[in-house]
C-alpha positions as CSV (number, residue, x, y, z in Angstrom):
1,M,10.8,-50.3,-37.0
2,K,12.6,-47.6,-38.7
3,A,15.1,-45.3,-37.0
4,I,15.5,-41.7,-37.9
5,S,18.2,-41.0,-40.4
6,P,21.6,-39.9,-39.2
7,F,21.1,-36.6,-41.1
8,I,17.9,-35.7,-39.2
9,A,19.4,-36.8,-35.9
10,S,22.4,-34.4,-36.6
11,V,20.1,-31.5,-37.5
12,L,18.0,-32.1,-34.3
13,L,21.2,-32.3,-32.2
14,I,22.5,-29.0,-33.7
15,A,19.2,-27.3,-33.2
16,I,19.0,-28.3,-29.5
17,A,22.6,-27.1,-29.0
18,I,21.9,-23.8,-30.7
19,A,18.6,-23.3,-28.7
20,S,20.4,-24.1,-25.4
21,G,23.2,-21.7,-26.3
22,V,20.7,-18.9,-27.0
23,I,18.9,-19.5,-23.7
24,I,22.1,-19.5,-21.7
25,S,23.5,-16.5,-23.5
26,T,20.4,-14.5,-22.9
27,W,20.4,-15.5,-19.2
28,Y,24.1,-14.7,-18.8
29,T,23.7,-11.3,-20.5
30,S,20.8,-10.4,-18.2
31,L,22.8,-11.5,-15.1
32,I,25.8,-9.4,-16.1
33,K,23.7,-6.3,-16.7
34,T,22.0,-6.7,-13.3
35,Q,25.2,-7.3,-11.5
36,S,27.0,-4.4,-13.1
37,S,24.1,-2.1,-12.4
38,T,24.1,-3.2,-8.7
39,V,27.9,-2.7,-8.4
40,G,27.6,0.7,-10.1
41,T,24.9,1.8,-7.6
42,Q,26.9,0.5,-4.6
43,A,30.0,2.3,-5.9
44,Q,28.2,5.6,-6.3
45,E,26.7,5.3,-2.8
46,S,30.1,4.4,-1.4
47,V,31.7,7.5,-3.0
48,T,28.9,9.8,-1.9
49,C,28.9,8.4,1.6
50,S,32.6,8.9,1.9
51,Y,31.8,12.6,2.3
52,G,29.5,12.0,5.3
53,G,30.2,12.7,9.0
54,I,28.1,12.9,12.1
55,R,28.7,13.4,15.7
56,I,26.7,13.5,18.9
57,L,27.3,16.5,21.1
58,T,27.8,14.5,24.3
59,E,27.2,17.3,26.7
60,T,23.6,17.5,25.4
61,I,22.5,13.9,26.2
62,K,19.4,14.0,28.4
63,C,17.0,11.3,29.4
64,D,13.2,11.7,30.0
65,F,11.8,9.0,32.2
66,S,8.2,10.4,32.2
67,G,6.9,7.4,30.2
68,N,6.9,3.8,31.1
69,G,8.9,2.5,28.2
70,S,5.8,1.3,26.2
71,S,4.8,2.3,22.7
72,A,1.9,4.3,24.2
73,A,4.1,6.1,26.7
74,P,7.7,6.0,25.6
75,E,10.7,7.3,27.5
76,Y,13.0,9.6,25.5
77,L,16.7,9.9,24.9
78,N,17.4,13.4,23.7
79,F,20.7,14.8,22.3
80,S,22.0,17.2,19.7
81,V,23.7,16.0,16.5
82,E,25.9,17.8,14.1
83,N,26.3,16.9,10.4
84,S,30.1,17.3,10.2
85,G,30.2,16.1,6.6
86,S,29.3,17.6,3.3
87,I,26.2,15.4,2.3
88,N,22.7,15.3,3.6
89,L,22.1,12.6,6.2
90,Y,18.8,10.9,7.2
91,N,17.2,7.6,8.4
92,F,18.7,8.0,11.8
93,K,18.7,5.1,14.2
94,V,20.2,4.9,17.7
95,L,21.7,1.8,19.1
96,I,21.7,1.4,22.8
97,Y,23.8,-1.3,24.4
98,L,22.5,-2.4,27.7
99,Q,23.4,-5.5,29.7
100,G,24.6,-7.5,26.8
101,I,21.8,-6.6,24.4
102,T,21.8,-4.0,21.6
103,Y,18.5,-2.2,21.2
104,Q,17.7,-0.1,18.1
105,F,15.2,2.8,18.0
106,D,14.2,5.4,15.4
107,V,15.4,9.0,15.9
108,V,13.2,12.0,15.1
109,D,13.5,15.8,15.3
110,A,12.8,16.7,18.9
111,L,11.0,20.0,17.9
112,T,8.8,18.7,15.0
113,N,8.6,15.0,15.9
114,S,9.3,14.3,12.2
115,S,11.6,11.7,10.8
116,F,14.7,12.5,8.9
117,T,14.2,11.5,5.3
118,D,15.9,12.2,2.0
119,S,13.4,15.1,1.6
120,N,13.9,16.2,5.2
121,P,17.5,15.6,5.9
122,L,20.1,16.9,8.4
123,K,22.1,19.2,6.1
124,P,25.9,19.8,6.2
125,D,27.0,21.9,9.2
126,E,23.5,21.8,10.7
127,V,23.0,21.0,14.4
128,R,19.6,19.7,15.6
129,T,18.2,18.3,18.8
130,V,16.8,14.9,18.2
131,K,15.1,12.2,20.3
132,A,14.8,8.5,20.3
133,N,11.4,7.1,21.5
134,I,12.4,4.3,23.9
135,T,9.6,1.8,23.6
136,V,11.1,-0.8,25.9
137,D,11.2,-0.6,29.6
138,M,14.9,-0.3,30.2
139,P,17.1,1.4,32.8
140,L,18.9,3.9,30.5
141,A,21.2,4.9,33.4
142,D,22.8,1.5,33.0
143,A,23.5,1.8,29.2
144,T,27.1,1.0,28.3
145,W,27.1,3.0,25.1
146,I,24.9,4.6,22.4
147,E,25.7,5.0,18.7
148,L,23.8,7.0,16.0
149,L,23.5,5.4,12.5
150,T,22.6,7.1,9.2
151,Q,21.5,5.9,5.8
152,C,25.2,5.5,4.9
153,P,26.9,2.4,6.1
154,G,30.0,3.5,7.9
155,V,28.8,7.0,8.6
156,N,27.9,6.9,12.3
157,S,28.7,8.8,15.5
158,G,30.9,6.1,16.9
159,K,30.1,4.6,20.3
160,I,29.5,7.2,23.1
161,Y,30.3,5.8,26.5
162,D,29.5,7.1,30.0
163,I,26.0,8.2,29.3
164,D,24.5,10.2,32.2
165,C,20.9,9.1,32.4
166,T,20.3,8.9,36.1
167,P,16.6,9.3,36.8
């Protein structure tokens, strides 16, 4: 049997090393571009969101127990919110903490029943009455706190305690 010559073995070894280097280099370049793009987007969002602010007008909190807490006949938690920041806010969710469990519900405009989106936001200095459709049978009068969330992490109403939802 004949073995391959040392010259051909060296050429093959160099070719494999170069091909491996090209593949790893291409992968690494793609990874770096993806990561820097993600970090750039997050940084831009963080800077934009730093101008956000929202608050619940606590004196406006009202509960409507006309439904039974099902998706077909929800109960409602109504309140007014003020955009106290300088950016548009949307994608509202309300957290309700009750008996050791945190529930999350979508929040819509109480007059139009439409969701707050990037094309239908709560604008700076605007106050609107909103409602959360409560689709779980829960005694809202026993809620420990509620909190309103927005599309911006960290831009929320803070926890509102002492909710008066007696039926």
